[in-house]
C-alpha positions in Angstrom: 0.0 0.0 0.0 1.3 3.4 -1.0 2.5 5.2 2.2 1.3 8.6 0.8 -2.3 7.4 1.1 -4.4 8.8 3.9 -6.5 6.2 5.7 -10.1 7.2 6.2 -13.4 5.5 7.2 -16.9 5.9 5.9 -17.6 8.8 8.2 -14.5 10.9 7.2 -15.1 14.1 5.3 -12.5 15.3 2.8 -11.9 18.7 1.2 -14.4 19.7 -1.5 -12.2 21.3 -4.1 -9.4 18.7 -4.7 -9.4 15.9 -7.2 -9.3 12.6 -5.2 -8.9 8.9 -5.5 -10.4 6.6 -2.8 -9.3 3.0 -2.8 -11.8 0.9 -0.9 -12.0 -2.8 -0.4 -15.3 -4.7 -0.4 -17.7 -3.8 2.4 -15.8 -0.6 3.3 -18.9 1.5 3.1 -17.7 3.4 0.0 -21.3 4.0 -1.3 -22.3 5.4 2.1 -19.1 7.5 2.1 -19.8 8.8 -1.4 -23.4 9.8 -0.5 -22.1 11.6 2.6 -19.5 13.4 0.5 -22.1 14.5 -2.0 -24.4 15.8 0.8 -21.4 17.7 2.3 -20.7 19.3 -1.1 -24.4 20.2 -1.5 -24.4 21.9 1.9 -21.1 23.7 1.7 -20.0 24.3 -1.9 -20.1 27.9 -3.2 -20.1 26.7 -6.8 -23.5 25.1 -7.0 -26.6 26.9 -8.3 -30.0 25.9 -9.7 -28.5 25.1 -13.1 -25.2 23.5 -11.8 -25.2 20.0 -10.5 -23.0 17.2 -9.1 -22.6 14.4 -11.6 -22.3 11.0 -10.0 -21.4 8.1 -12.4 -21.6 4.5 -11.5 -21.5 1.2 -13.5 -25.0 -0.4 -13.2 -28.6 0.7 -13.1 -28.9 -1.1 -9.7 -26.1 1.0 -8.3 -27.8 4.1 -9.7 -31.0 3.2 -7.8 -29.1 2.6 -4.6 -27.4 6.0 -4.6 -30.6 7.8 -5.5 -32.5 6.1 -2.7 -29.8 7.0 -0.2 -29.7 10.6 -1.3 -33.4 11.0 -0.7 -34.5 14.6 -0.9 -31.1 15.7 -2.0 -31.4 14.4 -5.5 -32.5 17.7 -7.2 -29.0 19.0 -7.7 -27.3 15.6 -8.3 -27.4 13.7 -11.6 -26.9 10.0 -11.0 -26.5 7.7 -14.0 -24.4 5.1 -15.8 -21.5 6.6 -17.8 -23.0 5.6 -21.2 -26.3 7.3 -20.3 -24.5 10.4 -19.0 -22.4 10.7 -22.2 -25.4 10.1 -24.5 -27.6 12.6 -22.7 -25.0 15.4 -22.4 -22.7 14.9 -25.4 -24.0 12.6 -28.1 -27.7 13.5 -28.3 -27.4 17.3 -28.1 -24.3 17.6 -30.4 -24.8 14.6 -32.8 -25.5 17.0 -35.7 -21.7 17.8 -35.7 -21.1 14.1 -36.6 -23.4 13.8 -39.5 -20.9 14.8 -42.2 -18.0 12.8 -41.0 -19.8 9.6 -40.0 -23.1 9.6 -42.0 -25.0 9.6 -38.8 -28.8 9.9 -39.1 -29.6 12.1 -36.1 -33.4 12.2 -36.8 -33.6 8.4 -36.4 -31.4 8.1 -33.3 -33.4 6.9 -30.3 -31.0 6.0 -27.5 -28.2 3.4 -27.6 -28.5 -0.4 -27.5 -26.6 -3.7 -27.5 -24.6 -4.4 -30.6 -26.6 -5.9 -33.4 -25.4 -7.5 -36.7 -27.8 -7.4 -39.6 -26.5 -9.7 -42.3 -28.0 -7.7 -45.1 -25.7 -4.9 -44.0 -22.8 -7.3 -43.8 -23.5 -8.5 -47.3 -23.7 -4.9 -48.6 -20.4 -4.1 -46.9 -18.6 -7.1 -48.4 -20.0 -6.6 -51.9 -18.9 -3.0 -51.9 -15.7 -3.3 -50.0 -12.8 -1.2 -51.3 -10.6 -4.3 -51.4 -13.2 -6.7 -52.7 -11.0 -7.6 -55.7 -8.4 -9.0 -53.3 -10.9 -11.7 -52.0 -10.0 -15.0 -53.6 -11.4 -18.5 -53.4 -12.2 -20.2 -51.1 -13.0 -16.8 -49.6 -14.3 -14.9 -52.6 -17.0 -12.3 -52.1 -19.8 -14.7 -53.0 -18.4 -17.5 -50.8 -18.2 -15.2 -47.9 -21.8 -14.1 -48.1 -23.4 -17.4 -49.2 -21.6 -20.2 -47.3 -22.6 -20.9 -43.7 -19.1 -21.8 -42.8 -18.1 -18.2 -43.6 -21.2 -16.2 -42.6 -21.3 -17.6 -39.1 -17.7 -16.6 -38.1 -18.0 -13.2 -39.9 -21.2 -12.4 -38.0 -19.6 -13.3 -34.6 -16.5 -11.4 -35.5 -18.4 -8.2 -36.4 -20.6 -8.5 -33.2 -17.4 -8.0 -31.1 -16.0 -4.9 -32.8 -14.5 -2.4 -30.3 -12.6 0.9 -30.4 -8.9 1.3 -29.4 -6.4 4.1 -29.3 -3.8 3.9 -32.1 -0.2 5.1 -31.9 -1.2 8.7 -32.7 -3.8 8.9 -30.0 -6.8 8.6 -32.4 -9.5 6.0 -32.0 -9.7 3.1 -34.5 -12.2 0.3 -34.9 -10.7 -3.1 -34.2 -11.9 -6.7 -34.5 -10.9 -9.6 -32.4 -9.9 -12.4 -34.8 -10.3 -15.0 -32.0 -14.1 -14.3 -32.3 -14.2 -15.2 -36.0 -15.1 -18.9 -35.6 -17.9 -21.3 -36.0 -18.6 -24.4 -33.9 -18.2 -27.7 -35.7 -19.3 -31.0 -34.1 -17.2 -34.1 -34.5 -19.2 -36.8 -32.7 -19.3 -35.8 -29.0 -16.6 -33.2 -29.4 -16.9 -29.6 -30.5 -14.2 -27.8 -32.4 -13.8 -24.1 -33.3 -13.1 -23.5 -37.0 -11.6 -20.0 -37.6 -11.9 -17.8 -40.6 -8.8 -17.4 -42.7 -6.5 -14.6 -41.4 -5.7 -13.3 -44.8 -9.4 -12.8 -45.5 -9.9 -11.1 -42.2 -6.9 -8.8 -42.9 -8.5 -7.7 -46.1 -11.9 -7.0 -44.6 -10.7 -5.2 -41.5 -9.1 -2.4 -43.6 -12.5 -0.7 -43.7 -14.6 -1.2 -40.6 -15.7 2.4 -40.7 -17.8 1.9 -43.9 -19.5 -1.1 -42.1 -20.3 1.0 -39.1 -21.7 3.8 -41.2 -24.3 1.4 -42.6 -25.9 1.3 -39.1 -25.3 4.9 -38.3 -27.1 6.0 -41.4 -30.2 4.3 -40.0 -29.7 6.0 -36.6 -28.6 2.7 -34.9 -26.0 3.4 -32.2 -24.6 0.8 -29.8 -23.0 1.3 -26.4 -19.4 1.4 -27.8 -20.4 3.9 -30.4 -21.5 6.3 -27.5 -17.9 6.3 -26.3 -16.5 6.8 -29.7 -18.8 9.7 -30.6 -18.3 11.3 -27.2 -14.5 11.3 -27.5 -14.6 12.6 -31.1 -17.0 15.4 -30.1 -14.9 16.5 -27.1 -11.6 16.5 -29.1 -13.0 18.2 -32.2 -15.3 20.7 -30.5 -13.8 21.9 -27.2 -16.6 24.2 -26.4 -18.6 21.1 -25.4 -16.1 20.6 -22.6 -16.8 24.2 -21.4 -20.5 23.5 -21.4 -20.0 20.3 -19.4 -17.8 22.0 -16.9 -20.3 24.8 -16.4 -23.1 22.3 -15.8 -21.1 20.0 -13.5 -18.5 21.6 -11.3 -18.1 18.2 -9.5 -17.9 14.8 -11.2 -17.6 11.6 -9.2 -17.1 8.1 -10.6 -17.8 5.0 -8.6 -16.4 1.6 -9.5 -13.7 3.3 -11.5 -11.8 0.1 -11.9 -14.4 -1.0 -14.4 -13.8 1.9 -16.8 -12.2 1.4 -20.2 -9.2 3.4 -21.6 -11.6 5.5 -23.7 -13.8 6.3 -20.7 -10.7 7.3 -18.7 -9.5 9.7 -21.4 -13.0 11.3 -21.6 -13.0 11.8 -17.8 -9.5 13.4 -18.0 -10.6 15.8 -20.6 -13.5 17.0 -18.4 -11.3 17.2 -15.3 -8.5 19.3 -16.9 -10.0 22.5 -15.4 -12.9 23.8 -13.3 -14.5 20.4 -12.7 -13.4 18.5 -9.6 -13.1 14.8 -10.4 -13.2 12.1 -7.8 -12.8 8.4 -8.4 -13.7 5.6 -6.1 -12.9 2.0 -6.7 -10.8 -1.2 -6.0 -8.4 -2.7 -8.4 -9.0 -6.1 -6.9 -12.6 -5.9 -8.1 -11.8 -5.2 -11.7 -13.7 -7.9 -13.6 -14.6 -6.4 -16.9 -11.5 -7.1 -18.9 -13.7 -8.3 -21.8 -15.0 -4.8 -22.1 -11.5 -3.2 -22.1 -11.2 -2.4 -18.4 -7.7 -2.7 -16.9 -7.1 -3.1 -13.2 -4.1 -0.8 -13.2 -6.1 2.1 -14.6 -7.4 2.9 -11.2 -3.9 3.4 -9.6 -2.4 5.1 -12.7 -5.2 7.7 -13.1 -3.7 11.1 -12.7 -4.9 14.8 -12.4 -3.0 17.7 -10.9 -2.9 17.8 -7.1 -4.9 14.6 -6.8 -5.4 13.5 -3.1 -5.2 9.8 -2.3 -7.2 8.0 0.4 -7.7 4.3 1.4 -10.6 2.7 3.4 -9.5 -0.5 5.2 -12.6 -1.3 7.2 -14.8 -4.2 6.2 -18.2 -3.2 7.7 -20.1 -6.0 5.9 -18.7 -9.4 6.7 -18.1 -11.6 9.7 -14.5 -12.2 10.9 -14.3 -15.6 9.3 -15.2 -14.1 5.9 -12.8 -11.2 6.3 -10.1 -13.7 7.2 -10.8 -15.6 4.0 -10.7 -12.4 1.9 -7.4 -11.2 3.6 -5.8 -14.6 2.9 -6.2 -13.9 -0.9 -5.2 -10.3 -0.9 -2.0 -8.5 0.0 -2.4 -4.8 -0.9 -5.3 -4.1 1.6 -5.6 -6.1 4.8 -9.1 -5.3 5.9 -10.1 -4.4 9.5 -12.9 -6.5 11.1 -15.3 -3.6 11.9 -18.3 -5.8 13.0 -16.0 -8.1 15.0 -18.5 -11.0 14.9 -16.8 -14.5 14.6 -19.4 -16.0 12.3 -19.7 -19.5 10.8 -16.7 -21.1 9.2 -16.9 -21.0 5.4 -18.2 -24.3 4.0 -17.1 -26.3 0.9 -20.1 -28.3 -0.4 -19.1 -31.2 -2.7 -21.7 -32.6 -5.1 -24.3 -31.5 -7.6 -25.2 -27.8 -7.6 -28.9 -28.2 -6.9 -28.1 -30.5 -3.9 -25.6 -27.9 -2.7 -28.3 -25.2 -3.0 -30.7 -27.3 -0.9 -28.1 -28.1 1.8 -26.9 -24.4 2.0 -30.6 -23.3 2.4 -30.9 -25.8 5.3 -27.7 -24.4 6.9 -29.2 -20.9 6.7 -32.1 -22.2 8.9 -34.5 -22.3 5.9 -35.5 -18.8 6.7 -32.6 -16.6 5.8 -32.1 -15.5 2.2 -29.5 -17.4 0.2 -28.1 -16.0 -3.1 -26.2 -18.2 -5.5 -23.5 -16.6 -7.7 -22.3 -18.3 -10.9 -19.8 -17.6 -13.6 -22.2 -17.9 -16.6 -25.8 -17.1 -17.5 -27.1 -20.7 -18.1 -25.9 -21.8 -14.6 -27.4 -18.8 -12.8 -30.6 -19.1 -14.8 -30.9 -22.8 -14.0 -30.4 -22.1 -10.3 -33.0 -19.4 -10.6 -35.6 -21.7 -12.1 -34.5 -24.6 -9.8 -33.9 -26.6 -13.0 -32.7 -30.1 -12.3 -29.7 -31.6 -14.1 -26.6 -30.1 -15.4 -26.7 -27.2 -17.8 -23.7 -27.6 -20.0 -24.5 -25.8 -23.3 -24.6 -22.0 -23.0 -24.4 -21.6 -26.8 -27.8 -22.9 -27.8 -29.1 -19.5 -29.0 -26.0 -19.2 -31.2 -26.4 -22.7 -32.5 -30.0 -22.1 -33.3 -29.1 -19.0 -35.4 -26.4 -21.0 -37.1 -28.4 -24.1 -37.9 -31.4 -22.1 -39.2 -29.6 -19.8 -41.7 -29.7 -21.7 -45.0 -31.9 -19.1 -46.7 -32.8 -15.5 -46.0 -36.4 -16.5 -45.0 -34.9 -19.0 -42.5 -32.6 -16.3 -41.0 -35.7 -14.2 -40.4 -37.6 -17.1 -38.9 -34.8 -17.9 -36.4 -34.4 -14.2 -35.6 -38.1 -13.8 -34.9 -38.1 -16.9 -32.6 -35.1 -15.8 -30.6 -36.4 -12.2 -30.4 -39.7 -13.3 -29.0 -38.0 -15.7 -26.5 -35.7 -13.0 -25.3 -38.5 -10.5 -25.0 -40.6 -12.9 -22.8 -37.6 -13.5 -20.5 -36.8 -9.8 -20.2 -40.4 -9.0 -19.4 -40.6 -11.8 -16.8 -37.6 -10.3 -15.1 -39.3 -6.8 -15.0 -37.3 -5.2 -17.8 -40.3 -4.1 -19.9 -38.3 -1.4 -21.8 -35.8 -4.0 -23.1 -38.6 -6.5 -23.9 -40.4 -3.9 -26.0 -37.3 -2.8 -27.8 -36.4 -6.4 -28.6 -39.8 -6.9 -30.3 -39.5 -3.5 -32.1 -36.3 -4.8 -33.8 -38.3 -7.3 -35.9 -40.9 -4.8 -37.1 -39.3 -4.5 -40.5 -42.5 -3.3 -42.4 -43.4 -0.5 -40.0 -41.6 2.9 -40.2 -43.9 4.9 -37.8 -42.4 4.7 -34.3 -45.8 4.9 -32.6 -47.2 2.1 -34.7 -44.1 0.0 -34.2 -44.4 0.5 -30.4 -48.1 -0.5 -30.4 -47.4 -3.6 -32.4 -44.6 -4.6 -30.1 -46.8 -4.1 -27.0 -49.6 -6.2 -28.6 -47.1 -9.0 -29.4 -45.7 -8.9 -25.9 -49.2 -9.1 -24.4 -49.9 -12.3 -26.3 -46.6 -13.9 -25.5 -46.9 -13.3 -21.7 -50.6 -14.2 -21.6 -49.9 -17.6 -23.2 -46.6 -18.3 -21.4 -47.9 -21.3 -19.5 -48.9 -23.0 -22.9 -45.3 -23.1 -24.2 -42.9 -22.7 -21.3 -42.4 -26.4 -20.8 -42.8 -27.5 -24.4 -40.4 -28.0 -27.3 -38.9 -25.0 -29.1 -40.9 -26.2 -32.2 -44.2 -25.7 -30.3 -43.0 -22.2 -29.3 -42.2 -21.5 -33.0 -45.7 -22.7 -33.9 -47.3 -20.3 -31.4 -45.1 -17.4 -32.7 -46.1 -18.2 -36.3 -49.8 -18.5 -35.6 -50.2 -15.5 -33.3 -47.2 -13.1 -33.7 -45.6 -13.5 -37.1 -47.7 -15.4 -39.6 -45.2 -14.6 -42.4 -42.3 -16.6 -41.0 -41.4 -19.6 -43.2 -42.6 -23.2 -42.6 -40.2 -26.1 -42.0 -39.1 -28.8 -44.3 -37.2 -31.8 -43.1 -33.6 -31.3 -42.0 -31.3 -30.2 -39.2 -33.2 -27.0 -38.4 -36.5 -28.8 -37.7 -34.6 -31.5 -35.7 -33.1 -28.7 -33.5 -36.4 -27.1 -32.8 -38.0 -30.5 -31.9 -35.0 -31.7 -29.8 -34.6 -28.7 -27.5 -37.2 -27.1 -25.2 -38.2 -23.4 -24.7 -36.7 -23.5 -21.3 -33.3 -24.8 -22.4 -33.0 -21.8 -24.8 -34.4 -19.4 -22.1 -31.6 -20.4 -19.8 -29.1 -18.8 -22.2 -30.8 -15.4 -22.1 -28.6 -12.8 -20.4 -30.7 -10.8 -17.9 -29.0 -7.3 -17.5 -30.2 -6.1 -14.1 -31.0 -9.4 -12.5 -33.0 -8.9 -9.3 -33.4 -12.6 -8.5 -31.6 -14.6 -5.8 -29.5 -16.4 -8.5 -27.2 -14.2 -10.5 -24.0 -14.2 -12.4 -21.0 -12.8 -10.4 -20.8 -9.9 -12.8 -24.4 -8.9 -12.0 -23.8 -9.1 -8.3 -21.2 -6.3 -8.5 -22.0 -3.6 -5.9 -24.5 -5.7 -4.1 -24.4 -7.5 -0.8 -26.3 -10.5 0.6 -26.5 -12.3 4.0 -25.6 -15.7 2.6 -23.7 -16.5 -0.6 -23.4 -19.8 -2.5 -20.6 -19.6 -5.0 -21.1 -22.2 -7.8 -17.9 -23.4 -9.4 -17.5 -25.7 -12.4 -14.5 -27.7 -11.1 -11.9 -28.0 -8.4 -9.3 -26.2 -10.6 -11.0 -22.9 -9.7 -10.1 -23.5 -6.0 -6.5 -22.6 -6.8 -7.7 -19.1 -6.0 -7.3 -20.1 -2.3 -4.0 -21.9 -2.7 -2.1 -19.5 -5.0 -4.1 -16.3 -5.2 -3.1 -13.7 -7.8 -5.6 -10.8 -7.8 -3.2 -8.5 -9.6 -2.8 -10.6 -12.8 -5.6 -13.2 -12.8 -9.1 -11.9 -13.6 -10.7 -15.2 -12.8 -9.3 -14.9 -9.2 -10.7 -11.3 -9.0 -14.1 -12.7 -10.1 -14.1 -15.2 -7.3 -13.0 -12.5 -4.8 -15.9 -10.3 -5.9 -18.3 -13.2 -5.3 -17.1 -14.1 -1.8 -17.0 -10.5 -0.7 -20.7 -10.0 -1.3 -21.5 -12.1 1.8 -22.4 -10.7 5.2 -23.0 -13.8 7.3 -22.1 -17.1 5.6 -20.1 -18.3 2.6 -20.7 -21.6 0.8 -18.7 -22.9 -2.2 -19.9 -25.7 -4.4 -17.7 -27.9 -6.6 -18.7 -31.3 -8.0 -15.7 -33.0 -6.4 -12.0 -32.5 -5.4 -9.1 -34.8 -5.1 -7.3 -35.6 -1.8 -4.4 -33.3 -2.5 -6.5 -30.2 -2.8 -8.8 -31.3 0.0 -5.8 -31.5 2.4 -4.8 -28.0 1.5 -8.3 -26.6 2.1 -9.3 -28.4 5.3 -8.0 -25.6 7.5 -10.0 -22.9 5.6 -13.3 -24.7 5.1 -15.7 -27.1 6.7 -16.0 -29.7 4.0 -19.4 -31.3 3.5 -20.5 -33.9 1.0 -24.0 -33.2 -0.3 
């Protein structure tokens, strides 16, 4: 730990007008501290007026709700939002007209930002008109790329994962991850990844911008585009920075370790003058590497005269849980604020559902127990108390692949998946996302109001008849969708597509749907971020993941940080489930855990 850091607790007030960094371990009370700091600024700052506000940025909508609730009546002069929402509202939406010429952006059609989508008609148009199309040679000619499934599948997956990175000159460039350009090929029981030719990818990736413009010209903007456009606007039109600084003399960013390099640069631009920037976070809880977040960004973030603080208390957990956390971490050794011994952590060996039942019993059958898992199918299966092992989390991808032989089939599979996702989003309470999902297949309606009405009507029918298809085959769900929602989708002939629809159930596909703000008791670890629960059951796939306790490496191993985040959510009890362990590992863990066979 840096000796220049000032140790504080959640009650400590710091100066209002200095940039600051607060390093806080799990359960330190950083959200409470942040809310108290905001209230202190509201009461004592001389720089706030009716039109000037404090901006408070955090990572999830759940965290936004938590901070708003704790601020209570003080929310009028505080704007609390996620970073993407903040940037879209204050930079992209009001100043998007400055981008029309350079990026072919259709401002009139813009209506918020959404998850990345890949429309294959646009992919086809892009490839057919690519500036280097003449360099594409068999077996990766232009026609072969857009007609053959073994090519269209990896191209679609590749384009779905486009991101932005800084180049050597400090500009932003669009990049594709070639490791995502694959299709899954089954050889008997085994699955293999077949990758697209690197030379072919090298030719295509020379002009990603033209591909992106095909979406922007229709007003389609995804989350990563918001960052790209925000950065471009701030660099090319500095007066926007002046407007932002005038609006927000204070800008605080919670969970800063989850920000990407582009986000960091945007925040630095705003904080160059006038606006006081404060960042709060914990490098050991950086678990969004797949989105570009880097754990060392928190420690390396720099602004002039930045003050540094550390919070070492753990106000959340019992002594036994704090001991477990301290064992895996060296930079911050947490203080046992509650000073309650608590139950010894338990390692439950056996099937995950059996572990869930046993852990519930050990919580006296009355206390809430939350299960945390690494992937969506496992957490969804736990949520639905689905028996049996859930192995295949790629069923939706496989459906889209197996049902793509013709353009009408592509539309059929997209409609089925869209309706399924919409139902699952709605049943989890995310009606906005459910409606937007259905609007995406209204290809014949241009009027926004009519499109919304049609989506609402479709959602009503789907939810009203949920009991008739929820435990049936996917084919029966397709039949319902064709008869009630989309009569124009194509019929089936014999073949692999129909077999897939008949062999899998609606529920098996539903288990693969990612719920963004999951409010259930069974979540992925990423969705539990910023939350806390009395009792936690961490569901692991194998004993290999227990090396986190034997050779912990929070600095360089993201999987270890993910496990750390999961365990640190618990207040009273921790349970860890693995199917089985060998004697060598068991002997190393017996001192840390009570080991129970379920």
